[in-house]
C-alpha positions in Angstrom: -32.0 -81.2 -174.2 -33.7 -79.2 -171.5 -35.1 -80.6 -168.3 -38.6 -80.2 -169.7 -37.7 -82.2 -172.8 -36.1 -84.9 -170.6 -39.2 -85.2 -168.4 -41.4 -85.4 -171.4 -39.4 -88.2 -172.9 -39.2 -90.2 -169.7 -42.9 -89.7 -169.0 -43.8 -91.3 -172.3 -41.5 -94.3 -171.6 -42.8 -95.0 -168.1 -46.4 -94.0 -169.0 -46.8 -91.5 -166.1 -47.9 -87.9 -166.3 -45.3 -85.2 -166.8 -46.1 -83.8 -163.4 -45.5 -87.1 -161.7 -42.3 -87.7 -163.7 -41.1 -84.2 -162.8 -41.7 -84.8 -159.1 -39.8 -88.1 -159.3 -36.8 -86.4 -161.1 -36.8 -83.5 -158.6 -36.8 -85.9 -155.6 -34.0 -88.0 -157.2 -31.8 -85.0 -157.8 -32.6 -83.6 -154.3 -31.6 -87.0 -152.7 -28.4 -87.2 -154.9 -27.5 -83.6 -153.9 -28.1 -84.3 -150.2 -25.9 -87.4 -150.3 -23.0 -85.5 -152.1 -23.4 -82.6 -149.6 -22.7 -85.1 -146.8 -19.7 -86.4 -148.6 -21.2 -89.8 -149.6 -20.8 -91.3 -153.0 -23.5 -92.9 -155.1 -22.8 -95.8 -157.4 -25.4 -96.7 -160.0 -24.2 -100.0 -161.5 -23.6 -99.8 -165.2 -24.2 -96.1 -165.3 -21.5 -94.5 -163.1 -20.5 -93.1 -159.7 -21.2 -89.7 -158.3 -18.6 -88.7 -155.7 -17.0 -85.7 -153.9 -13.3 -85.0 -154.2 -11.2 -82.5 -152.3 -9.3 -79.8 -154.3 -6.1 -78.5 -152.7 -5.6 -74.8 -152.2 -3.7 -73.2 -155.1 -2.5 -69.9 -156.6 -4.6 -68.3 -159.3 -4.5 -65.1 -161.2 -7.3 -62.4 -161.5 -7.9 -62.1 -165.2 -8.9 -58.5 -164.9 -6.0 -57.1 -162.9 -3.4 -59.8 -163.3 -2.9 -60.0 -159.5 -2.0 -63.3 -158.0 -4.4 -64.6 -155.4 -4.9 -67.7 -153.2 -7.7 -70.0 -154.1 -8.9 -71.9 -151.0 -9.3 -75.6 -150.7 -12.8 -76.8 -151.8 -14.9 -79.9 -152.3 -16.2 -80.6 -155.8 -18.7 -83.1 -157.2 -17.4 -85.5 -159.8 -18.9 -88.2 -162.0 -17.1 -91.3 -163.1 -18.9 -93.1 -165.9 -19.4 -96.9 -165.7 -18.3 -99.5 -168.2 -21.7 -99.8 -169.8 -22.2 -96.1 -170.3 -18.7 -95.7 -171.8 -19.3 -98.6 -174.2 -22.7 -97.2 -175.2 -21.4 -93.7 -175.9 -18.5 -94.9 -177.9 
């Protein structure tokens, strides 16, 4: 499903125009991204939790040359599904 398909489906359910629904979705994703960028976590009860974890530095291998290289530490976004979402998907 594409973002346009998703917006179309949601707009039918909430009886708003596609443009309004698109702006709401964009604002929601922008807010979620901003909170994760600051390092905050977002818990949506029943759905899941968006959070940021730290990844330690590690050794990697360049697939083209085979040379060993150091991969620096980084922060990565994660999603932990909630009970209700897990049960629904099963």
